[in-house]
All heavy atoms as an XYZ file, in Angstrom:
1002
protein
N     119.267     61.127    126.326
C     119.716     60.069    125.453
C     121.055     60.489    124.855
O     121.187     61.558    124.300
C     118.658     59.872    124.353
C     118.762     58.579    123.654
S     117.305     58.114    122.659
C     116.704     59.581    121.956
N     122.038     59.633    125.005
C     123.355     59.984    124.493
C     123.509     59.551    123.042
O     122.701     58.800    122.509
C     124.443     59.351    125.362
O     124.400     57.959    125.249
N     124.562     60.021    122.421
C     124.833     59.727    121.023
C     124.927     58.227    120.803
O     125.547     57.508    121.567
C     126.136     60.403    120.606
O     126.431     60.086    119.274
N     124.304     57.756    119.751
C     124.354     56.341    119.419
C     123.240     55.528    120.052
O     123.025     54.390    119.680
N     122.535     56.099    121.002
C     121.446     55.372    121.643
C     120.151     55.585    120.884
O     119.910     56.660    120.336
C     121.255     55.831    123.089
C     122.359     55.418    124.013
C     122.082     55.840    125.448
O     121.219     56.711    125.674
O     122.732     55.297    126.335
N     119.333     54.546    120.874
C     118.000     54.636    120.296
C     117.009     54.295    121.394
O     117.261     53.424    122.219
C     117.830     53.606    119.171
C     118.638     53.877    117.949
C     118.357     52.806    116.902
C     119.216     53.025    115.685
N     118.972     52.010    114.667
N     115.900     54.988    121.388
C     114.832     54.686    122.326
C     113.711     54.053    121.519
O     113.118     54.700    120.655
C     114.367     55.952    123.039
C     113.347     55.769    124.139
C     113.855     54.810    125.212
C     113.025     57.118    124.765
N     113.470     52.779    121.794
C     112.446     52.025    121.078
C     111.301     51.754    122.039
O     111.520     51.517    123.226
C     113.006     50.674    120.613
C     114.333     50.667    119.873
C     114.841     49.241    119.711
C     114.185     51.318    118.523
N     110.097     51.741    121.514
C     108.956     51.382    122.345
C     107.859     50.791    121.471
O     107.793     51.047    120.273
C     108.422     52.587    123.148
O     107.501     52.108    124.139
C     107.744     53.619    122.273
N     107.012     50.017    122.099
C     105.864     49.432    121.413
C     104.773     50.489    121.234
O     104.614     51.382    122.067
C     105.315     48.270    122.235
O     104.105     47.799    121.687
N     104.026     50.366    120.171
C     102.913     51.273    119.891
C     101.933     51.346    121.064
O     101.358     52.400    121.329
C     102.191     50.811    118.618
C     100.987     51.640    118.243
S     101.371     53.352    117.890
C     102.051     53.197    116.263
N     101.785     50.261    121.813
C     100.797     50.274    122.903
C     101.201     51.196    124.053
O     100.366     51.542    124.879
C     100.490     48.854    123.431
C     101.689     48.252    124.139
C      99.969     47.961    122.324
C     101.367     46.978    124.886
N     102.459     51.634    124.072
C     102.908     52.572    125.097
C     102.072     53.847    125.066
O     101.767     54.430    126.112
C     104.398     52.914    124.897
O     105.153     51.708    124.992
C     104.898     53.911    125.917
N     101.676     54.275    123.872
C     100.892     55.504    123.717
C      99.611     55.424    124.546
O      99.302     56.328    125.335
C     100.574     55.734    122.234
C      99.937     57.071    121.964
C     100.721     58.198    121.775
C      98.565     57.200    121.888
C     100.141     59.432    121.526
C      97.976     58.430    121.633
C      98.767     59.547    121.457
N      98.871     54.332    124.399
C      97.622     54.164    125.148
C      97.892     54.000    126.636
O      97.169     54.562    127.474
C      96.850     52.960    124.616
N      98.933     53.254    126.980
C      99.240     53.028    128.391
C      99.577     54.325    129.125
O      99.081     54.559    130.233
C     100.396     52.042    128.537
C     100.003     50.622    128.239
C     101.131     49.659    128.531
O     102.281     49.942    128.131
O     100.852     48.628    129.166
N     100.393     55.158    128.535
C     100.791     56.406    129.191
C      99.590     57.327    129.382
O      99.384     57.885    130.471
C     101.905     57.126    128.395
C     103.181     56.286    128.399
C     102.145     58.533    128.930
C     103.793     56.052    129.773
N      98.774     57.467    128.345
C      97.597     58.338    128.477
C      96.604     57.781    129.493
O      95.983     58.552    130.238
C      96.954     58.578    127.109
C      97.746     59.539    126.283
N      97.743     60.897    126.507
C      98.616     59.328    125.265
C      98.554     61.492    125.654
N      99.102     60.559    124.899
N      96.470     56.468    129.578
C      95.581     55.865    130.576
C      96.102     56.110    131.986
O      95.324     56.408    132.906
C      95.441     54.361    130.316
N      97.409     56.027    132.185
C      97.995     56.283    133.507
C      97.793     57.740    133.910
O      97.421     58.028    135.051
C      99.504     55.917    133.524
C     100.187     56.488    134.757
C      99.681     54.417    133.455
N      98.016     58.652    132.988
C      97.831     60.075    133.293
C      96.382     60.343    133.703
O      96.114     61.021    134.697
C      98.244     60.961    132.101
C      99.755     60.834    131.852
C      97.855     62.423    132.349
C     100.219     61.415    130.519
N      95.447     59.780    132.954
C      94.027     59.983    133.276
C      93.671     59.353    134.621
O      92.950     59.963    135.431
C      93.158     59.387    132.163
N      94.189     58.160    134.892
C      93.910     57.496    136.164
C      94.473     58.309    137.333
O      93.806     58.500    138.348
C      94.484     56.085    136.183
C      94.206     55.329    137.485
C      94.675     53.883    137.445
N      96.038     53.713    136.999
C      97.123     53.866    137.767
N      97.006     54.236    139.019
N      98.334     53.659    137.269
N      95.687     58.807    137.188
C      96.291     59.626    138.256
C      95.459     60.882    138.501
O      95.300     61.311    139.636
C      97.730     60.021    137.901
C      98.684     58.863    137.803
C      99.181     58.465    139.149
C     100.261     57.404    138.996
N     100.681     56.865    140.267
N      94.927     61.455    137.439
C      94.086     62.652    137.582
C      92.819     62.327    138.363
O      92.402     63.093    139.229
C      93.712     63.216    136.210
O      94.852     63.698    135.567
N      92.208     61.192    138.043
C      90.962     60.803    138.718
C      91.195     60.365    140.155
O      90.502     60.804    141.066
C      90.285     59.646    137.965
C      89.556     60.024    136.729
C      88.719     58.850    136.207
N      89.496     57.632    136.012
C      90.201     57.344    134.900
N      90.222     58.195    133.904
N      90.860     56.221    134.807
N      92.149     59.458    140.350
C      92.309     58.808    141.647
C      93.196     59.558    142.624
O      93.015     59.430    143.832
C      92.867     57.396    141.446
C      91.927     56.494    140.680
C      92.550     55.144    140.361
O      93.689     54.879    140.800
O      91.895     54.356    139.658
N      94.151     60.301    142.131
C      95.105     60.930    143.029
C      95.020     62.448    143.017
O      95.874     63.125    143.577
C      96.524     60.458    142.682
C      96.665     58.956    142.871
C      98.032     58.426    142.514
O      98.985     59.227    142.430
O      98.142     57.209    142.314
N      94.014     62.967    142.348
C      93.795     64.397    142.368
C      94.846     65.220    141.660
O      95.049     66.385    142.000
N      95.497     64.647    140.683
C      96.486     65.384    139.894
C      95.739     66.522    139.185
O      94.692     66.310    138.594
C      97.120     64.428    138.884
S      98.397     65.149    137.866
N      96.260     67.734    139.271
C      95.563     68.878    138.681
C      95.561     68.798    137.158
O      96.404     68.128    136.548
C      96.222     70.203    139.101
O      97.524     70.270    138.514
C      96.301     70.329    140.609
N      94.619     69.502    136.551
C      94.545     69.536    135.095
C      95.806     70.140    134.493
O      96.276     69.705    133.445
C      93.309     70.318    134.642
C      91.967     69.656    134.890
C      90.827     70.589    134.476
C      91.867     68.338    134.143
N      96.375     71.128    135.164
C      97.591     71.759    134.673
C      98.758     70.769    134.669
O      99.511     70.688    133.691
C      97.944     72.984    135.519
C      99.084     73.789    134.917
O      99.027     74.086    133.702
O     100.035     74.099    135.656
N      98.889     70.009    135.745
C      99.963     69.005    135.811
C      99.725     67.929    134.756
O     100.653     67.522    134.056
C     100.075     68.399    137.229
C     101.002     67.188    137.230
C     100.552     69.444    138.221
N      98.499     67.469    134.620
C      98.180     66.460    133.603
C      98.528     66.970    132.210
O      99.103     66.239    131.396
C      96.693     66.094    133.645
O      96.386     65.431    134.829
N      98.189     68.220    131.939
C      98.495     68.815    130.638
C      99.996     68.858    130.409
O     100.487     68.513    129.344
C      97.893     70.221    130.544
C      98.146     70.910    129.198
C      97.683     72.365    129.200
N      98.231     73.155    130.278
C      99.497     73.612    130.335
N     100.338     73.356    129.370
N      99.900     74.340    131.363
N     100.748     69.268    131.426
C     102.200     69.349    131.297
C     102.815     67.965    131.040
O     103.710     67.830    130.204
C     102.816     69.959    132.561
C     102.527     71.426    132.726
C     103.027     71.951    134.071
O     103.787     71.297    134.766
N     102.577     73.151    134.422
N     102.328     66.965    131.748
C     102.846     65.607    131.566
C     102.515     65.106    130.162
O     103.365     64.512    129.481
C     102.300     64.650    132.649
C     102.667     63.207    132.353
C     102.807     65.066    134.026
N     101.298     65.352    129.697
C     100.922     64.942    128.331
C     101.789     65.649    127.285
O     102.207     65.028    126.310
C      99.448     65.232    128.065
C      98.513     64.278    128.746
C      97.060     64.623    128.423
N      96.141     63.953    129.286
C      95.591     62.768    129.046
N      95.899     62.124    127.943
N      94.752     62.228    129.888
N     102.052     66.928    127.484
C     102.892     67.677    126.535
C     104.319     67.141    126.515
O     104.917     66.991    125.451
C     102.880     69.165    126.874
C     101.570     69.841    126.544
C     101.490     71.279    127.053
O     102.450     71.760    127.698
O     100.436     71.920    126.811
N     104.855     66.820    127.698
C     106.210     66.261    127.750
C     106.242     64.896    127.075
O     107.167     64.573    126.327
C     106.703     66.141    129.193
C     108.110     65.577    129.303
C     109.141     66.444    128.597
O     109.235     67.636    128.857
N     109.920     65.862    127.686
N     105.223     64.081    127.319
C     105.166     62.769    126.671
C     105.083     62.927    125.158
O     105.748     62.190    124.416
C     103.990     61.934    127.189
C     103.849     60.635    126.454
C     104.805     59.631    126.593
C     102.779     60.419    125.597
C     104.694     58.432    125.890
C     102.662     59.226    124.901
C     103.619     58.240    125.044
N     104.306     63.887    124.679
C     104.203     64.108    123.233
C     105.568     64.446    122.642
O     105.934     63.946    121.568
C     103.194     65.210    122.928
N     106.328     65.263    123.340
C     107.690     65.584    122.859
C     108.572     64.340    122.858
O     109.297     64.076    121.897
C     108.314     66.689    123.726
C     107.716     68.066    123.471
C     108.480     69.165    124.181
N     108.427     69.068    125.639
C     107.440     69.578    126.396
N     106.446     70.248    125.838
N     107.482     69.464    127.710
N     108.503     63.573    123.934
C     109.310     62.350    124.028
C     108.894     61.329    122.969
O     109.743     60.666    122.377
C     109.169     61.718    125.417
C     109.790     62.559    126.518
O     110.607     63.455    126.207
O     109.436     62.325    127.692
N     107.597     61.204    122.739
C     107.060     60.222    121.793
C     107.655     60.423    120.399
O     107.985     59.470    119.712
C     105.534     60.334    121.757
C     104.852     59.337    120.881
C     104.281     59.573    119.661
C     104.649     57.945    121.142
N     103.732     58.427    119.155
C     103.943     57.410    120.045
C     104.986     57.104    122.188
C     103.574     56.063    119.965
C     104.616     55.773    122.115
C     103.927     55.264    121.017
N     107.822     61.675    120.015
C     108.333     61.966    118.673
C     109.822     61.711    118.537
O     110.352     61.704    117.429
C     107.966     63.401    118.270
C     106.493     63.560    118.069
N     105.822     63.008    117.015
C     105.557     64.181    118.832
C     104.536     63.282    117.117
N     104.350     63.992    118.204
N     110.510     61.482    119.652
C     111.945     61.156    119.598
C     112.183     59.648    119.617
O     113.305     59.197    119.436
C     112.669     61.795    120.784
C     112.673     63.306    120.726
C     113.532     63.947    121.798
N     114.028     63.038    122.810
C     114.021     63.271    124.115
N     113.526     64.398    124.574
N     114.521     62.415    124.971
N     111.141     58.881    119.857
C     111.271     57.426    119.967
C     111.061     56.754    118.621
O     110.383     57.284    117.746
C     110.227     56.874    120.942
C     110.365     57.340    122.344
S     109.068     56.611    123.366
C     108.853     57.869    124.603
N     111.642     55.569    118.490
C     111.339     54.725    117.342
C     110.199     53.815    117.783
O     110.358     53.003    118.695
C     112.552     53.897    116.922
C     112.264     53.052    115.697
C     113.520     52.374    115.166
O     114.633     52.735    115.512
N     113.319     51.395    114.320
N     109.054     53.972    117.150
C     107.849     53.248    117.547
C     107.793     51.918    116.800
O     107.871     51.873    115.569
C     106.573     54.071    117.247
C     106.706     55.503    117.775
C     105.342     53.368    117.796
C     107.049     55.623    119.237
N     107.648     50.838    117.564
C     107.565     49.503    116.978
C     106.103     49.067    116.959
O     105.428     49.064    117.990
C     108.408     48.516    117.788
C     109.893     48.878    117.889
C     110.610     47.910    118.815
C     110.540     48.899    116.522
N     105.641     48.728    115.784
C     104.258     48.284    115.622
C     104.042     46.946    116.327
O     104.955     46.121    116.404
C     103.918     48.129    114.139
C     103.993     49.417    113.351
C     102.909     50.410    113.716
O     101.815     49.997    114.140
O     103.159     51.613    113.558
N     102.852     46.745    116.809
C     102.465     45.438    117.347
C     101.992     44.623    116.144
O     100.860     44.758    115.694
C     101.365     45.588    118.389
N     102.898     43.826    115.591
C     102.570     43.039    114.406
C     103.020     41.593    114.612
O     103.476     41.217    115.695
C     103.182     43.661    113.143
C     104.694     43.737    113.186
O     105.336     42.980    113.943
O     105.262     44.561    112.447
N     102.891     40.784    113.571
C     103.245     39.373    113.699
C     104.706     39.167    114.069
O     105.034     38.214    114.768
C     102.919     38.625    112.402
C     101.435     38.522    112.069
C     101.235     37.858    110.709
C     100.702     37.744    113.151
N     105.580     40.050    113.638
C     106.992     39.922    113.980
C     107.265     40.231    115.435
O     107.860     39.427    116.154
N     106.817     41.402    115.873
C     107.117     41.808    117.242
C     106.367     40.964    118.275
O     106.834     40.800    119.392
C     106.789     43.299    117.477
O     105.413     43.534    117.200
C     107.662     44.200    116.630
N     105.223     40.415    117.885
C     104.425     39.647    118.843
C     104.605     38.136    118.714
O     103.945     37.379    119.424
C     102.957     40.036    118.712
C     102.742     41.468    119.124
S     101.056     42.009    119.464
C      99.991     40.742    118.996
N     105.498     37.689    117.862
C     105.667     36.251    117.639
C     106.010     35.495    118.917
O     105.610     34.335    119.080
C     106.747     36.012    116.581
N     106.710     36.127    119.838
C     107.103     35.449    121.066
C     106.059     35.422    122.161
O     106.251     34.766    123.191
N     104.923     36.095    121.964
C     103.902     36.177    123.013
C     103.422     34.803    123.471
O     103.368     34.542    124.688
C     102.721     37.078    122.575
C     101.531     36.931    123.513
C     103.166     38.536    122.517
N     103.052     33.868    122.567
C     102.545     32.574    123.059
C     103.521     31.843    123.987
O     103.120     31.323    125.033
C     102.290     31.776    121.775
C     102.050     32.820    120.729
C     102.981     33.949    121.105
N     104.789     31.836    123.622
C     105.779     31.152    124.457
C     105.969     31.870    125.796
O     106.125     31.227    126.839
C     107.131     31.049    123.730
C     107.106     30.180    122.495
C     106.558     30.910    121.265
O     106.406     32.123    121.243
N     106.251     30.139    120.219
N     105.967     33.203    125.766
C     106.155     33.965    127.005
C     105.010     33.756    127.985
O     105.236     33.554    129.178
C     106.320     35.454    126.694
C     107.638     35.843    126.039
C     107.587     37.292    125.545
C     108.804     35.647    127.006
N     103.757     33.788    127.499
C     102.624     33.629    128.419
C     102.488     32.187    128.895
O     101.947     31.935    129.979
C     101.297     34.150    127.826
C     101.373     35.645    127.590
C     100.905     33.406    126.564
N     102.985     31.225    128.102
C     102.996     29.836    128.571
C     104.031     29.652    129.683
O     103.818     28.885    130.615
C     103.314     28.867    127.430
C     102.129     28.627    126.509
O     100.992     28.990    126.877
O     102.344     28.071    125.415
N     105.127     30.375    129.593
C     106.239     30.212    130.530
C     106.120     31.087    131.782
O     106.569     30.695    132.860
C     107.535     30.544    129.799
C     108.773     30.266    130.577
C     110.010     30.426    129.716
N     111.196     30.426    130.571
C     112.335     30.977    130.261
N     112.493     31.583    129.101
N     113.350     30.928    131.083
N     105.520     32.271    131.634
C     105.481     33.239    132.731
C     104.073     33.793    132.943
O     103.301     33.904    131.998
C     106.407     34.434    132.421
C     107.835     34.069    132.177
C     108.355     34.106    130.895
C     108.657     33.696    133.232
C     109.682     33.785    130.654
C     109.990     33.361    133.005
C     110.502     33.412    131.714
N     103.757     34.206    134.195
C     102.452     34.823    134.473
C     102.460     36.307    134.065
O     102.713     37.183    134.880
C     102.302     34.655    135.990
C     103.711     34.657    136.504
C     104.538     33.996    135.413
N     102.209     36.557    132.793
C     102.256     37.916    132.251
C     100.865     38.423    131.894
O     100.036     37.669    131.355
C     103.113     37.948    130.980
C     104.611     37.783    131.174
C     105.277     37.408    129.856
C     105.206     39.069    131.720
N     100.631     39.705    132.145
C      99.432     40.364    131.632
C      99.654     40.594    130.139
O     100.798     40.612    129.656
C      99.206     41.684    132.356
C      98.877     41.500    133.838
C      98.746     42.842    134.510
N     100.036     43.517    134.476
C     100.708     43.916    135.535
N     100.214     43.713    136.739
N     101.869     44.523    135.424
N      98.587     40.797    129.402
C      98.670     40.925    127.943
C      99.626     42.036    127.513
O     100.504     41.822    126.670
C      97.275     41.160    127.356
N      99.473     43.220    128.070
C     100.333     44.341    127.659
C     101.794     44.063    127.993
O     102.694     44.377    127.206
C      99.873     45.640    128.319
N     102.046     43.465    129.167
C     103.425     43.144    129.533
C     104.014     42.106    128.582
O     105.190     42.185    128.223
C     103.496     42.638    130.973
C     103.235     43.739    131.997
O     103.303     44.934    131.627
O     102.973     43.395    133.168
N     103.211     41.139    128.178
C     103.678     40.130    127.222
C     104.038     40.780    125.888
O     105.049     40.431    125.266
C     102.611     39.054    127.018
N     103.241     41.747    125.452
C     103.532     42.449    124.197
C     104.824     43.253    124.330
O     105.685     43.200    123.447
C     102.355     43.357    123.784
C     101.143     42.502    123.415
C     102.755     44.276    122.621
C      99.860     43.292    123.249
N     104.982     43.982    125.424
C     106.206     44.762    125.619
C     107.435     43.864    125.656
O     108.453     44.163    125.023
C     106.140     45.575    126.917
C     105.311     46.806    126.825
N     105.563     47.813    125.920
C     104.227     47.196    127.536
C     104.672     48.771    126.077
N     103.848     48.420    127.045
N     107.354     42.766    126.382
C     108.496     41.874    126.513
C     108.821     41.188    125.188
O     109.987     41.137    124.776
C     108.237     40.843    127.613
C     109.389     39.934    127.984
C     110.642     40.715    128.338
C     108.970     39.028    129.146
N     107.807     40.707    124.489
C     108.037     40.080    123.181
C     108.641     41.083    122.202
O     109.549     40.749    121.438
C     106.729     39.515    122.626
N     108.159     42.312    122.244
C     108.678     43.354    121.366
C     110.139     43.641    121.690
O     110.974     43.787    120.791
C     107.830     44.637    121.484
O     106.476     44.332    121.106
C     108.354     45.748    120.593
N     110.474     43.708    122.968
C     111.864     43.966    123.371
C     112.784     42.836    122.926
O     113.883     43.084    122.417
C     111.944     44.155    124.878
N     112.344     41.606    123.103
C     113.175     40.466    122.692
C     113.362     40.466    121.174
O     114.458     40.200    120.671
C     112.561     39.158    123.192
C     112.578     38.990    124.713
C     111.686     37.831    125.139
C     113.997     38.824    125.229
N     112.298     40.795    120.439
C     112.379     40.878    118.976
C     113.345     42.001    118.575
O     114.213     41.809    117.721
C     110.990     41.140    118.401
C     110.968     41.356    116.926
C     110.864     40.390    115.953
C     111.047     42.606    116.236
N     110.883     40.980    114.708
C     110.993     42.339    114.853
C     111.159     43.930    116.648
C     111.038     43.341    113.895
C     111.211     44.927    115.692
C     111.159     44.625    114.336
N     113.199     43.162    119.219
C     114.040     44.321    118.882
C     115.505     44.046    119.188
O     116.390     44.452    118.428
C     113.561     45.555    119.641
N     115.771     43.358    120.289
C     117.155     43.045    120.636
C     117.810     42.238    119.509
O     118.955     42.491    119.152
C     117.225     42.269    121.950
C     118.656     41.932    122.356
C     118.720     41.187    123.638
N     118.062     39.891    123.515
C     117.915     39.030    124.503
N     118.376     39.323    125.704
N     117.308     37.886    124.315
N     117.066     41.319    118.947
C     117.604     40.518    117.835
C     117.724     41.340    116.552
O     118.710     41.238    115.829
C     116.721     39.293    117.576
C     116.682     38.322    118.726
C     118.059     37.792    119.087
O     118.834     37.441    118.167
O     118.368     37.738    120.293
N     116.735     42.152    116.261
C     116.715     42.935    115.029
C     117.766     44.043    114.992
O     118.322     44.341    113.954
C     115.333     43.564    114.807
C     114.230     42.567    114.587
C     114.444     41.745    113.342
O     114.706     42.266    112.268
N     114.349     40.429    113.478
N     117.978     44.676    116.137
C     118.829     45.856    116.179
C     120.190     45.609    116.822
O     120.934     46.554    117.061
C     118.109     47.006    116.898
C     116.864     47.431    116.198
C     115.611     47.058    116.675
C     116.927     48.201    115.044
C     114.448     47.450    116.023
C     115.774     48.593    114.388
C     114.537     48.215    114.869
N     120.503     44.358    117.102
C     121.794     44.049    117.721
C     122.916     44.481    116.782
O     122.922     44.140    115.605
C     121.898     42.560    118.013
N     123.813     45.272    117.319
C     124.943     45.748    116.527
C     126.217     45.470    117.310
O     126.431     46.066    118.363
C     124.807     47.237    116.238
C     123.580     47.566    115.413
S     123.415     49.330    115.084
C     124.725     49.534    113.904
N     127.028     44.543    116.813
C     128.277     44.282    117.523
C     129.167     45.511    117.478
O     129.115     46.290    116.533
C     128.893     43.119    116.739
C     128.241     43.172    115.402
C     126.890     43.794    115.595
N     129.976     45.695    118.515
C     130.857     46.863    118.521
C     131.867     46.777    117.388
O     132.362     45.705    117.059
C     131.540     46.793    119.884
C     131.373     45.388    120.346
C     130.141     44.854    119.682
N     132.104     47.902    116.751
C     133.130     47.940    115.708
C     134.445     48.355    116.352
O     134.477     48.745    117.515
C     132.717     48.911    114.592
O     132.502     50.195    115.138
N     135.504     48.291    115.596
C     136.831     48.610    116.129
C     136.829     49.994    116.760
O     136.505     50.986    116.113
C     137.865     48.527    115.013
N     137.168     50.053    118.034
C     137.272     51.324    118.732
C     135.953     51.918    119.181
O     135.919     52.976    119.779
N     134.846     51.256    118.885
C     133.533     51.768    119.272
C     132.927     50.820    120.296
O     132.785     49.628    120.024
C     132.590     51.861    118.050
O     133.229     52.644    117.046
C     131.270     52.484    118.425
N     132.556     51.332    121.467
C     131.974     50.445    122.476
C     130.572     50.003    122.070
O     129.872     50.693    121.330
C     131.923     51.318    123.729
C     131.880     52.712    123.220
C     132.647     52.710    121.926
N     130.204     48.843    122.562
C     128.864     48.328    122.306
C     127.847     49.187    123.058
O     128.058     49.555    124.204
C     128.767     46.877    122.787
C     127.410     46.258    122.544
C     127.362     44.801    122.969
O     128.368     44.288    123.470
O     126.305     44.189    122.789
N     126.755     49.540    122.396
C     125.673     50.275    123.043
C     124.764     49.228    123.687
O     124.257     48.339    123.010
C     124.875     51.127    122.024
C     123.704     51.813    122.698
C     125.792     52.138    121.361
N     124.574     49.304    125.012
C     123.776     48.269    125.676
C     122.306     48.344    125.271
O     121.791     49.412    124.958
C     123.952     48.584    127.160
C     124.304     50.025    127.207
C     125.049     50.321    125.936
N     121.668     47.195    125.271
C     120.238     47.114    125.009
C     119.580     46.930    126.372
O     119.831     45.951    127.067
C     119.918     45.927    124.093
C     118.475     45.872    123.693
C     118.051     46.487    122.529
C     117.543     45.224    124.482
C     116.709     46.449    122.153
C     116.202     45.191    124.119
C     115.788     45.802    122.954
N     118.772     47.900    126.776
C     118.114     47.839    128.068
C     116.602     47.873    127.898
O     116.079     48.586    127.044
C     118.541     49.004    128.952
C     119.984     48.959    129.369
C     120.362     50.111    130.274
O     120.150     51.272    129.845
O     120.821     49.854    131.386
N     115.924     47.119    128.732
C     114.469     47.062    128.772
C     114.013     47.916    129.944
O     114.431     47.696    131.074
C     114.038     45.605    128.953
C     112.552     45.389    129.036
C     111.753     45.583    127.920
C     111.959     44.964    130.212
C     110.385     45.360    127.985
C     110.594     44.740    130.282
C     109.806     44.937    129.160
N     113.171     48.903    129.684
C     112.678     49.774    130.741
C     111.378     49.259    131.316
O     110.426     48.992    130.580
N     111.352     49.093    132.632
C     110.139     48.635    133.314
C     110.211     49.039    134.770
O     111.300     49.114    135.343
C     109.993     47.122    133.198
N     109.057     49.284    135.369
C     108.990     49.598    136.787
C     108.268     48.501    137.567
O     108.426     48.390    138.773
C     108.286     50.937    137.003
N     107.496     47.680    136.886
C     106.764     46.585    137.526
C     107.755     45.502    137.947
O     108.488     44.962    137.110
C     105.733     46.022    136.545
C     104.962     44.860    137.131
O     103.936     45.117    137.785
O     105.401     43.708    136.941
N     107.781     45.194    139.237
C     108.796     44.273    139.760
C     108.679     42.867    139.173
O     109.690     42.217    138.908
C     108.746     44.235    141.286
C     109.074     45.560    141.978
C     108.980     45.426    143.493
C     110.451     46.067    141.562
N     107.463     42.387    138.962
C     107.299     41.059    138.360
C     107.806     41.061    136.926
O     108.510     40.137    136.506
C     105.839     40.610    138.402
C     105.641     39.249    137.745
C     104.209     38.758    137.844
O     103.546     38.974    138.843
N     103.745     38.100    136.811
N     107.483     42.094    136.166
C     107.946     42.181    134.782
C     109.467     42.288    134.738
O     110.109     41.684    133.881
C     107.295     43.358    134.065
C     107.678     43.571    132.606
C     107.413     42.315    131.768
C     106.937     44.769    132.032
N     110.054     43.038    135.656
C     111.508     43.158    135.717
C     112.141     41.784    135.937
O     113.085     41.403    135.247
C     111.930     44.149    136.832
C     111.596     45.579    136.414
C     113.406     44.000    137.173
C     111.745     46.598    137.527
N     111.616     41.033    136.891
C     112.151     39.707    137.192
C     112.064     38.796    135.976
O     113.021     38.105    135.616
C     111.391     39.096    138.379
C     111.888     37.724    138.793
C     111.038     37.119    139.912
N     109.610     37.106    139.641
C     108.995     36.239    138.835
N     109.680     35.329    138.190
N     107.700     36.294    138.651
N     110.929     38.814    135.284
C     110.733     37.970    134.111
C     111.658     38.406    132.979
O     112.277     37.565    132.317
C     109.249     37.970    133.681
C     108.405     37.268    134.757
C     109.069     37.320    132.315
C     106.903     37.431    134.580
N     111.774     39.713    132.756
C     112.661     40.213    131.697
C     114.098     39.778    131.954
O     114.814     39.375    131.030
C     112.566     41.733    131.605
N     114.528     39.838    133.213
C     115.884     39.397    133.554
C     116.049     37.901    133.307
O     117.092     37.448    132.819
C     116.213     39.763    135.002
C     116.417     41.261    135.183
C     116.546     41.693    136.636
O     116.118     40.943    137.548
O     117.078     42.804    136.859
N     115.016     37.118    133.602
C     115.073     35.677    133.329
C     115.171     35.402    131.828
O     115.713     34.379    131.420
C     113.849     34.963    133.909
C     113.857     34.862    135.414
C     112.607     34.195    135.956
O     111.818     33.610    135.218
N     112.407     34.276    137.263
N     114.667     36.328    131.029
C     114.748     36.209    129.565
C     116.064     36.755    129.019
O     116.267     36.806    127.805
C     113.568     36.930    128.913
S     111.987     36.125    129.200
N     116.949     37.180    129.903
C     118.268     37.639    129.488
C     118.373     39.108    129.156
O     119.380     39.542    128.583
N     117.361     39.899    129.519
C     117.414     41.331    129.242
C     118.030     42.081    130.419
O     117.801     41.744    131.580
C     116.018     41.892    128.979
C     115.337     41.433    127.706
C     113.888     41.908    127.667
C     116.087     41.937    126.483
N     118.795     43.098    130.096
C     119.262     44.037    131.104
C     118.113     45.022    131.292
O     117.523     45.493    130.327
C     120.505     44.762    130.566
O     120.893     45.774    131.445
N     117.779     45.322    132.551
C     116.584     46.117    132.836
C     116.954     47.454    133.481
O     117.791     47.507    134.379
C     115.608     45.349    133.746
C     114.386     46.200    134.074
C     115.186     44.046    133.097
N     116.309     48.499    132.996
C     116.391     49.831    133.569
C     115.058     50.134    134.215
O     114.017     50.088    133.560
C     116.704     50.851    132.471
C     116.531     52.275    132.919
C     117.436     52.871    133.775
C     115.440     53.014    132.494
C     117.275     54.178    134.203
C     115.257     54.322    132.909
C     116.181     54.906    133.774
N     115.073     50.440    135.511
C     113.850     50.809    136.236
C     113.849     52.318    136.409
O     114.609     52.850    137.221
C     113.806     50.092    137.586
C     112.526     50.386    138.349
O     111.796     51.323    138.051
N     112.251     49.566    139.349
N     112.987     53.053    135.690
C     112.986     54.519    135.803
C     112.613     55.020    137.179
O     112.962     56.141    137.547
C     111.965     54.954    134.745
C     111.122     53.755    134.491
C     111.985     52.559    134.762
N     111.933     54.213    137.971
C     111.570     54.631    139.324
C     112.754     54.532    140.279
O     112.715     55.079    141.361
C     110.388     53.817    139.840
C     109.122     54.122    139.087
C     107.911     53.384    139.632
O     108.048     52.571    140.570
O     106.819     53.627    139.105
N     113.794     53.850    139.868
C     115.005     53.699    140.687
C     116.164     54.522    140.161
O     117.263     54.433    140.659
C     115.436     52.221    140.752
C     114.383     51.284    141.266
C     114.164     51.464    142.729
C     113.155     50.429    143.196
N     112.651     50.679    144.497
N     115.920     55.305    139.112
C     116.991     56.100    138.498
C     117.446     57.196    139.459
O     116.662     57.737    140.223
C     116.505     56.726    137.191
N     118.721     57.523    139.371
C     119.271     58.576    140.228
C     118.791     59.933    139.806
O     118.596     60.290    138.746
C     120.803     58.549    140.184
C     121.339     57.243    140.763
O     120.702     56.717    141.692
O     122.368     56.768    140.271
């Protein structure tokens, strides 16, 4: 993360990441040592993020999003939270300071397509160099 950037995420990310780690351990034979290392790295990363609560503000857009797009519940929460955060944390560039882009991180191709239709710039960590 470079200077001036903030990493924001919804509170539900905590449960999602731990569920994925456990599923990979069960279904794909990920060793306990690897699972432990991934959990430890996530714990370090988690403490560097700004955690956004799933509340009436961040989730206000969920009804409109699920009416408009075929979203799973967690994806609707993440997308609504991102759209809310983009509005809350938008900072126009000041003189001589470039604008810090607001990017939505997702790897699910359907969610990426929907986020782009909602006007979000998307970062896919599975496609990162």
